[in-house]
N, C-alpha and C positions, 0 to 999 in steps of 0.2 A: 774512213779515217781522214781527218783534216790534213791538208798539205803541211809539210814540215815547216814552211815559212809562217804558218798561222798557229802553230802549236805554242802553248805556254812554255814548253821545254826547249824551244828553238834557241840554239846557240849556247845552251847551258852545259857545262861539263859536269858529268855525274860519275862518281866513283862507285864501282861495284866491288864489294869486298868478299863476295861469295867465292867458293872454290871455282877455278877456271871451268871445270866440266859443267858447272851449274849456271854459268854466266852467259852462255852464247845466246840463248833465246831472249833474255832480258836485254842484252846489249843490242841485239838486232832490232827489237821493238823500240828501244830508246832512240836508236839511230834513225829509224823510220819516222820518228816524231820530231826529228831535227836536233836532238840532243847529241852531245859528244861523250859517249860512254868510255870510261877508262877502267879496264879490268885490273884490279889491284887485290889479288887473292890474299886473304889473311889466314886461310887454311888450305890444306890439300888432303887428298885421300890416299891410303895405301892398303895393301893386303894385310890381313891379320898375321901376327907373328906365328901363330899356330893354327893351321887349317883343320886339325883333328875334330874339334867340337862341331864346326860347320859341316864338315864332310859326313860326320856321323848323323847329323840332323837330316842332311839331304838323302843319305842312304836309307834312312828310316822315315822318309817324308809321309808315307801312307799311314803312319800311326797317329798323325796329328789331325785335329778337327779344324783348326784355324791356323793361318799364317797372318800375323799382324805386321804390316809394313808401314814404317813411320817416315820414310824419305825415299826419293827417287834413287839416291845412292845405295840405299839398302836393297832396292829392287835390282839395280845393276850388279851389285856385288853378288847377290844370291844367284841371279840368272847366269852370270859369268862363271861362277864356280860350278854350277850344275853342268854347264857345257864342258868345263875342264875335266870333271870326273866322269863325264858321259852318263849322267843320271838325269832322268826327266823329273820335273817338279810336279807335273800333273799327269794323271793316268785316266784312261777312258771311264773306268768304273770308280774313280776316286770321289769321295764325299768331302774332300778338303775344301774349305772355304777361305776366301782371302778378304781381309778388311784393310782399308788404307786410311791414313790420317787426313788426307786431303786430295783434291782433284789432280794436282800435279803428280803425286805419288801413284794415284790410280791410273793416270794416263801412261806413266812409265811401266806399270805392271801390265797393262793391256798390250803395250808395244812389245813386251817380253813374252807375250802369249799366255799370260796368267788371267783367268777370268775373275773379275772383282765382284764380290758378293755385297760389300758394304763400304760406303765412303762416309767418313765422319762429317757431321754438320758443323760441329765445333772442331776446328783444325788443330787439336792437340792430342797427344797420346792419352792423357787422362780423360779427356772429353770422349774419345773413341771408346774407351773402356766403359764409361758410364752409359753411353748410348747402346752398346751391345748388351749391357746389363745381364739379365737372366740367361741369355743365350750362352754365356760363358760358364755357367754352373756345371762343373765336372768336365769341361772341355779341355782337351790337350792342345795347348797353344805354342806355336813356334814363333819366337821373337828374334829375328836377325837384325842386328843394328851396330852402331858405332861403339868403340871401346870407351868413348867419352860420354855416352848417353847417361842421363840421370835415372834414378830408380822410381820415379813417380809412376810410370806406366806399368812395369811389372807388379808393383805393389797394388795398383788399382785393379789389375787383372785378377790378382790373387784374392782381393777382397770380394770379388764377384764369383769366387769358387773355381777359377781356372787353374789348371796345372801347367805352369809356365816353364818352357825350355828356352832360356836366353842364350844366344850365341853371338860372338863377335864376327860380323860379316866383313867389317873393314875398320881401319884405324883413321882417326881424324888427327892430322898433324898441323901444327902451327907453322906459319911462314918462317923461312930461314933468314929473311931479310931483316937485319937488326935495325936498319934505318927506318924501315916501314913500321916496325914495332914502336920505336921511339916516337915517330911522328904521329902514329895512331893514338898513342896514349896521351900525347899532348894536344891532340885534335888539330894538328897542323898537317892537313892532308895535301895541300898544294905542293910542298916540297917532296912529298912521297911520290908524286907523279914522275919524278926524275929518277927513281930507283930502278934497278934492272928488272924487277918483277912486275912493274907497271906496264900495261899494254894498252895503247889507244887503238880502238877498233878501226880497221882500215876504212870501212864503209863510212863511219862517222868522219874520219879525217878527210875523205874525198868530198863529203857533203860540205864540210867547213870550207874547203878550198873553193868549191863552186859558189858558195855564199859570198866569199870575199871577192870573187871575180864579178859577181852581180853588183855588189856594192860599189866596186871600183868603176864599173861601167856607167853607173848613175851619176857619178861625180862630174 
């Protein structure tokens, strides 16, 4: 990796609007490249209002042929609930296979101890369904995901003959910061950085201070 001072991102302030739990790795990488990441989450995650469908799916996990995972958050929510109800998601003689929408989701699944059978080349849910194709015919598929997820994926899975059990593993919530919403809609992100939910990464802040000291010493 090039030194931060040689990066095209050097000194640039970059707003990360993903949920805070998803922002850490990206913020760290941006900081390492000399940028000043500002975490300004426009969404957050919460447990489902009713755990019963998810719990039932976990309790009957052995009856499924596939688990389709579309985000790292879906992985975290599924694994977390499995631990809470003291149920294993994988068994030694299980034929359950796991497919992920992309490499980040696959990495989260592996870290949770879930063996990944397939990672989509086209990183969309519909693309994943198309790639699995005939393997879905007659397959019992568990689809844990957000309460705000669209219906493209389950419809695509059903078109290929899958029997889909869709459960809410987590809820996606909008930010409660009204000032952030107003500024985001009007594309005025700089004022948003002053709102309580904005957080400048400390590593980036330290780097900025060092950069200023170097510039001052050259004068």
